[in-house]
SEDREN-946039 format. One record per atom (N, C-alpha, C, O): atom name; residue number from 0; chain; x, y, z. Coordinates in Angstrom, 3 decimals. Example, Ala and Ser with C-alpha at 12.3 -4.5 7.8 and 13.67 -1.06 7.14 Angstrom:
% residues 2
[atom "N"; 0; "A"; [13.190; -5.690; 7.800]] [atom "CA"; 0; "A"; [12.300; -4.500; 7.800]] [atom "C"; 0; "A"; [13.200; -3.300; 7.800]] [atom "O"; 0; "A"; [14.236; -3.319; 8.465]] [atom "N"; 1; "A"; [12.850; -2.250; 7.080]] [atom "CA"; 1; "A"; [13.670; -1.060; 7.140]] [atom "C"; 1; "A"; [12.900; 0.030; 7.870]] [atom "O"; 1; "A"; [13.409; 1.138; 8.039]] 
//
This chain:
% residues 61
[atom "N"; 0; "A"; [0.920; -1.524; 0.204]] [atom "CA"; 0; "A"; [0.083; 0.004; -0.283]] [atom "C"; 0; "A"; [0.580; 1.611; -0.297]] [atom "O"; 0; "A"; [1.361; 2.048; 0.549]] [atom "N"; 1; "A"; [0.298; 2.019; -0.840]] [atom "CA"; 1; "A"; [0.844; 3.657; -1.226]] [atom "C"; 1; "A"; [0.356; 4.751; 0.412]] [atom "O"; 1; "A"; [-0.289; 4.516; 1.434]] [atom "N"; 2; "A"; [0.880; 5.592; 0.024]] [atom "CA"; 2; "A"; [0.838; 6.890; 0.507]] [atom "C"; 2; "A"; [-0.175; 7.665; -0.466]] [atom "O"; 2; "A"; [0.239; 8.024; -1.568]] [atom "N"; 3; "A"; [-1.522; 7.935; -0.070]] [atom "CA"; 3; "A"; [-2.433; 8.919; -0.480]] [atom "C"; 3; "A"; [-2.074; 9.981; -1.473]] [atom "O"; 3; "A"; [-2.539; 10.195; -2.592]] [atom "N"; 4; "A"; [-0.768; 10.838; -0.531]] [atom "CA"; 4; "A"; [-0.915; 11.792; -0.763]] [atom "C"; 4; "A"; [0.713; 12.007; -1.404]] [atom "O"; 4; "A"; [1.093; 12.930; -2.124]] [atom "N"; 5; "A"; [1.342; 11.093; -1.000]] [atom "CA"; 5; "A"; [2.596; 11.229; -2.153]] [atom "C"; 5; "A"; [3.225; 10.136; -2.847]] [atom "O"; 5; "A"; [4.217; 10.319; -3.553]] [atom "N"; 6; "A"; [2.625; 8.859; -2.657]] [atom "CA"; 6; "A"; [2.885; 7.733; -2.937]] [atom "C"; 6; "A"; [4.183; 6.789; -2.859]] [atom "O"; 6; "A"; [4.738; 5.927; -3.540]] [atom "N"; 7; "A"; [4.378; 7.601; -1.360]] [atom "CA"; 7; "A"; [5.986; 6.950; -0.762]] [atom "C"; 7; "A"; [4.815; 5.521; -0.025]] [atom "O"; 7; "A"; [3.609; 5.279; -0.063]] [atom "N"; 8; "A"; [6.133; 4.832; 0.633]] [atom "CA"; 8; "A"; [5.739; 3.646; 1.500]] [atom "C"; 8; "A"; [5.111; 3.825; 3.125]] [atom "O"; 8; "A"; [5.842; 4.263; 4.013]] [atom "N"; 9; "A"; [3.773; 3.460; 3.371]] [atom "CA"; 9; "A"; [3.226; 3.652; 4.561]] [atom "C"; 9; "A"; [3.786; 3.352; 5.686]] [atom "O"; 9; "A"; [4.495; 2.351; 5.794]] [atom "N"; 10; "A"; [3.571; 4.086; 6.574]] [atom "CA"; 10; "A"; [4.252; 4.436; 7.882]] [atom "C"; 10; "A"; [2.870; 3.614; 9.115]] [atom "O"; 10; "A"; [1.702; 3.899; 9.381]] [atom "N"; 11; "A"; [3.537; 2.867; 9.427]] [atom "CA"; 11; "A"; [2.363; 1.890; 10.160]] [atom "C"; 11; "A"; [1.764; 2.667; 11.964]] [atom "O"; 11; "A"; [0.924; 2.226; 12.748]] [atom "N"; 12; "A"; [2.673; 3.969; 12.056]] [atom "CA"; 12; "A"; [2.393; 4.435; 12.870]] [atom "C"; 12; "A"; [1.443; 5.955; 12.507]] [atom "O"; 12; "A"; [1.200; 6.884; 13.277]] [atom "N"; 13; "A"; [0.975; 5.758; 10.823]] [atom "CA"; 13; "A"; [0.367; 7.263; 10.686]] [atom "C"; 13; "A"; [-0.597; 6.078; 9.194]] [atom "O"; 13; "A"; [-0.676; 6.693; 8.131]] [atom "N"; 14; "A"; [-1.004; 5.123; 9.166]] [atom "CA"; 14; "A"; [-1.271; 4.131; 8.643]] [atom "C"; 14; "A"; [-2.838; 5.403; 7.754]] [atom "O"; 14; "A"; [-2.950; 6.504; 8.293]] [atom "N"; 15; "A"; [-3.440; 5.212; 7.007]] [atom "CA"; 15; "A"; [-2.469; 5.014; 5.474]] [atom "C"; 15; "A"; [-1.610; 6.100; 4.965]] [atom "O"; 15; "A"; [-1.094; 5.841; 3.878]] [atom "N"; 16; "A"; [-1.312; 7.298; 5.495]] [atom "CA"; 16; "A"; [0.598; 7.909; 5.303]] [atom "C"; 16; "A"; [0.905; 7.386; 5.783]] [atom "O"; 16; "A"; [0.568; 6.503; 6.571]] [atom "N"; 17; "A"; [2.434; 8.228; 5.061]] [atom "CA"; 17; "A"; [3.273; 7.654; 5.557]] [atom "C"; 17; "A"; [4.141; 8.945; 6.054]] [atom "O"; 17; "A"; [5.329; 9.108; 5.775]] [atom "N"; 18; "A"; [3.665; 9.476; 6.523]] [atom "CA"; 18; "A"; [3.978; 10.667; 7.751]] [atom "C"; 18; "A"; [3.181; 11.742; 8.421]] [atom "O"; 18; "A"; [2.446; 12.104; 7.502]] [atom "N"; 19; "A"; [2.956; 12.288; 9.199]] [atom "CA"; 19; "A"; [2.171; 12.802; 9.977]] [atom "C"; 19; "A"; [1.751; 14.373; 9.206]] [atom "O"; 19; "A"; [0.893; 15.154; 9.616]] [atom "N"; 20; "A"; [2.639; 14.547; 7.982]] [atom "CA"; 20; "A"; [2.331; 15.612; 6.994]] [atom "C"; 20; "A"; [1.933; 15.404; 5.819]] [atom "O"; 20; "A"; [1.921; 16.238; 4.914]] [atom "N"; 21; "A"; [1.378; 13.617; 5.725]] [atom "CA"; 21; "A"; [1.072; 14.057; 4.892]] [atom "C"; 21; "A"; [-0.405; 13.483; 4.909]] [atom "O"; 21; "A"; [-1.142; 13.432; 3.925]] [atom "N"; 22; "A"; [-0.761; 12.996; 6.389]] [atom "CA"; 22; "A"; [-1.725; 12.351; 7.545]] [atom "C"; 22; "A"; [-2.216; 14.358; 7.562]] [atom "O"; 22; "A"; [-3.320; 14.493; 7.035]] [atom "N"; 23; "A"; [-1.663; 15.610; 7.998]] [atom "CA"; 23; "A"; [-1.899; 16.824; 8.459]] [atom "C"; 23; "A"; [-2.347; 17.332; 6.918]] [atom "O"; 23; "A"; [-3.364; 17.982; 6.679]] [atom "N"; 24; "A"; [-1.480; 16.943; 6.054]] [atom "CA"; 24; "A"; [-2.169; 17.334; 4.301]] [atom "C"; 24; "A"; [-3.528; 17.203; 3.624]] [atom "O"; 24; "A"; [-4.189; 17.936; 2.889]] [atom "N"; 25; "A"; [-3.702; 15.916; 4.183]] [atom "CA"; 25; "A"; [-4.755; 14.686; 3.746]] [atom "C"; 25; "A"; [-6.541; 15.530; 4.490]] [atom "O"; 25; "A"; [-7.589; 15.672; 3.860]] [atom "N"; 26; "A"; [-6.162; 16.050; 6.444]] [atom "CA"; 26; "A"; [-6.439; 16.531; 7.234]] [atom "C"; 26; "A"; [-7.123; 17.976; 6.283]] [atom "O"; 26; "A"; [-8.278; 18.276; 5.978]] [atom "N"; 27; "A"; [-6.024; 18.516; 6.070]] [atom "CA"; 27; "A"; [-5.934; 20.244; 5.086]] [atom "C"; 27; "A"; [-7.276; 20.006; 4.090]] [atom "O"; 27; "A"; [-8.300; 20.679; 4.207]] [atom "N"; 28; "A"; [-7.094; 18.912; 3.069]] [atom "CA"; 28; "A"; [-7.453; 19.165; 1.976]] [atom "C"; 28; "A"; [-9.145; 18.691; 2.635]] [atom "O"; 28; "A"; [-10.062; 19.028; 1.887]] [atom "N"; 29; "A"; [-9.434; 18.186; 3.537]] [atom "CA"; 29; "A"; [-11.367; 17.815; 4.170]] [atom "C"; 29; "A"; [-11.943; 19.261; 4.408]] [atom "O"; 29; "A"; [-13.016; 19.756; 4.062]] [atom "N"; 30; "A"; [-10.678; 19.871; 5.244]] [atom "CA"; 30; "A"; [-11.679; 20.889; 5.977]] [atom "C"; 30; "A"; [-11.280; 22.540; 5.234]] [atom "O"; 30; "A"; [-11.508; 23.656; 5.699]] [atom "N"; 31; "A"; [-10.727; 22.214; 4.150]] [atom "CA"; 31; "A"; [-11.077; 23.185; 2.857]] [atom "C"; 31; "A"; [-12.125; 23.102; 1.824]] [atom "O"; 31; "A"; [-12.438; 23.866; 0.911]] [atom "N"; 32; "A"; [-12.665; 21.760; 2.291]] [atom "CA"; 32; "A"; [-13.488; 20.926; 1.280]] [atom "C"; 32; "A"; [-13.299; 20.267; -0.179]] [atom "O"; 32; "A"; [-14.169; 19.778; -0.899]] [atom "N"; 33; "A"; [-11.870; 20.398; -0.417]] [atom "CA"; 33; "A"; [-10.888; 19.623; -1.710]] [atom "C"; 33; "A"; [-12.257; 18.159; -1.780]] [atom "O"; 33; "A"; [-12.954; 17.900; -2.761]] [atom "N"; 34; "A"; [-12.270; 17.735; -0.983]] [atom "CA"; 34; "A"; [-13.163; 16.196; -1.517]] [atom "C"; 34; "A"; [-14.713; 16.944; -0.884]] [atom "O"; 34; "A"; [-14.985; 16.131; 0.000]] [atom "N"; 35; "A"; [-14.988; 17.202; -0.875]] [atom "CA"; 35; "A"; [-16.610; 17.508; -1.250]] [atom "C"; 35; "A"; [-17.056; 16.947; -2.104]] [atom "O"; 35; "A"; [-16.469; 17.403; -3.086]] [atom "N"; 36; "A"; [-17.779; 16.178; -2.449]] [atom "CA"; 36; "A"; [-18.430; 15.835; -3.692]] [atom "C"; 36; "A"; [-19.708; 17.546; -3.943]] [atom "O"; 36; "A"; [-20.435; 18.044; -3.083]] [atom "N"; 37; "A"; [-19.467; 18.106; -5.759]] [atom "CA"; 37; "A"; [-20.120; 19.318; -5.870]] [atom "C"; 37; "A"; [-21.700; 19.047; -5.737]] [atom "O"; 37; "A"; [-22.095; 18.192; -4.944]] [atom "N"; 38; "A"; [-22.248; 19.501; -6.220]] [atom "CA"; 38; "A"; [-24.011; 19.805; -6.187]] [atom "C"; 38; "A"; [-24.609; 20.725; -6.806]] [atom "O"; 38; "A"; [-24.294; 21.815; -6.328]] [atom "N"; 39; "A"; [-25.128; 20.785; -7.412]] [atom "CA"; 39; "A"; [-26.007; 21.850; -7.781]] [atom "C"; 39; "A"; [-26.889; 21.802; -7.808]] [atom "O"; 39; "A"; [-27.251; 21.744; -8.983]] [atom "N"; 40; "A"; [-28.128; 21.771; -6.768]] [atom "CA"; 40; "A"; [-28.832; 21.850; -6.444]] [atom "C"; 40; "A"; [-29.209; 22.911; -5.191]] [atom "O"; 40; "A"; [-28.846; 22.840; -4.017]] [atom "N"; 41; "A"; [-30.010; 23.858; -5.804]] [atom "CA"; 41; "A"; [-30.229; 25.208; -5.135]] [atom "C"; 41; "A"; [-30.791; 24.985; -3.686]] [atom "O"; 41; "A"; [-30.362; 25.761; -2.832]] [atom "N"; 42; "A"; [-31.427; 24.312; -3.410]] [atom "CA"; 42; "A"; [-31.737; 23.407; -2.544]] [atom "C"; 42; "A"; [-30.923; 23.220; -1.261]] [atom "O"; 42; "A"; [-31.200; 23.946; -0.306]] [atom "N"; 43; "A"; [-29.778; 22.163; -1.130]] [atom "CA"; 43; "A"; [-29.078; 21.937; -1.112]] [atom "C"; 43; "A"; [-27.373; 23.634; -0.516]] [atom "O"; 43; "A"; [-26.486; 23.385; 0.300]] [atom "N"; 44; "A"; [-27.497; 24.844; -1.153]] [atom "CA"; 44; "A"; [-26.971; 25.788; -0.430]] [atom "C"; 44; "A"; [-27.782; 26.027; 0.069]] [atom "O"; 44; "A"; [-27.700; 26.083; 1.296]] [atom "N"; 45; "A"; [-28.833; 26.260; -0.483]] [atom "CA"; 45; "A"; [-30.026; 26.947; 1.404]] [atom "C"; 45; "A"; [-30.158; 26.419; 2.286]] [atom "O"; 45; "A"; [-30.060; 27.173; 3.254]] [atom "N"; 46; "A"; [-30.474; 24.785; 2.706]] [atom "CA"; 46; "A"; [-29.914; 24.334; 3.460]] [atom "C"; 46; "A"; [-28.473; 24.483; 3.792]] [atom "O"; 46; "A"; [-28.802; 24.610; 4.971]] [atom "N"; 47; "A"; [-27.216; 24.581; 3.835]] [atom "CA"; 47; "A"; [-25.694; 24.817; 4.511]] [atom "C"; 47; "A"; [-26.148; 25.889; 5.066]] [atom "O"; 47; "A"; [-26.307; 25.930; 6.286]] [atom "N"; 48; "A"; [-26.452; 27.008; 4.213]] [atom "CA"; 48; "A"; [-26.439; 28.301; 4.519]] [atom "C"; 48; "A"; [-27.312; 29.015; 5.730]] [atom "O"; 48; "A"; [-26.963; 30.069; 6.262]] [atom "N"; 49; "A"; [-28.807; 28.084; 6.169]] [atom "CA"; 49; "A"; [-29.628; 27.575; 6.620]] [atom "C"; 49; "A"; [-28.538; 27.576; 8.392]] [atom "O"; 49; "A"; [-28.249; 28.461; 9.197]] [atom "N"; 50; "A"; [-28.172; 25.692; 8.274]] [atom "CA"; 50; "A"; [-27.586; 25.094; 9.054]] [atom "C"; 50; "A"; [-26.619; 26.011; 9.961]] [atom "O"; 50; "A"; [-26.782; 26.559; 11.051]] [atom "N"; 51; "A"; [-25.531; 25.945; 9.042]] [atom "CA"; 51; "A"; [-24.877; 27.471; 9.521]] [atom "C"; 51; "A"; [-24.945; 28.528; 10.422]] [atom "O"; 51; "A"; [-24.299; 28.719; 11.452]] [atom "N"; 52; "A"; [-25.850; 29.212; 9.870]] [atom "CA"; 52; "A"; [-27.345; 30.235; 10.366]] [atom "C"; 52; "A"; [-27.317; 30.316; 12.010]] [atom "O"; 52; "A"; [-27.050; 31.344; 12.632]] [atom "N"; 53; "A"; [-27.722; 28.735; 12.742]] [atom "CA"; 53; "A"; [-28.354; 28.338; 13.115]] [atom "C"; 53; "A"; [-26.917; 28.510; 14.114]] [atom "O"; 53; "A"; [-26.753; 29.505; 14.819]] [atom "N"; 54; "A"; [-26.310; 27.813; 14.070]] [atom "CA"; 54; "A"; [-24.913; 27.154; 15.078]] [atom "C"; 54; "A"; [-24.587; 28.401; 15.874]] [atom "O"; 54; "A"; [-24.538; 29.535; 15.397]] [atom "N"; 55; "A"; [-24.422; 28.151; 16.836]] [atom "CA"; 55; "A"; [-24.685; 28.999; 18.234]] [atom "C"; 55; "A"; [-23.020; 29.880; 18.094]] [atom "O"; 55; "A"; [-22.029; 29.322; 17.623]] [atom "N"; 56; "A"; [-23.024; 30.543; 18.333]] [atom "CA"; 56; "A"; [-21.696; 31.455; 18.296]] [atom "C"; 56; "A"; [-20.226; 31.145; 19.220]] [atom "O"; 56; "A"; [-20.362; 30.846; 20.407]] [atom "N"; 57; "A"; [-19.178; 31.211; 18.769]] [atom "CA"; 57; "A"; [-18.749; 29.846; 19.765]] [atom "C"; 57; "A"; [-16.821; 31.022; 18.677]] [atom "O"; 57; "A"; [-16.214; 31.230; 17.626]] [atom "N"; 58; "A"; [-16.975; 31.465; 21.112]] [atom "CA"; 58; "A"; [-15.879; 32.159; 21.310]] [atom "C"; 58; "A"; [-14.724; 31.999; 20.729]] [atom "O"; 58; "A"; [-14.623; 30.854; 20.288]] [atom "N"; 59; "A"; [-13.806; 32.651; 20.537]] [atom "CA"; 59; "A"; [-12.696; 32.558; 19.531]] [atom "C"; 59; "A"; [-11.545; 32.228; 21.401]] [atom "O"; 59; "A"; [-11.572; 32.646; 22.559]] [atom "N"; 60; "A"; [-10.708; 31.230; 20.544]] [atom "CA"; 60; "A"; [-9.493; 30.886; 21.675]] [atom "C"; 60; "A"; [-8.709; 31.326; 21.882]] [atom "O"; 60; "A"; [-7.965; 30.884; 22.757]] 
//
């Protein structure tokens, strides 16, 4: 099995990645929405906006 980010050899400690760096790169892709499935449904956009607007305000750390 090879690392899905850099194709390097997988490290058992960071499986399925080869290093902490590649694991962090993958996590950043999830956070940025790079892995999101695109939707052209306007209802999806409205639901997402409503969901964000109903979240309680969070204090900065």
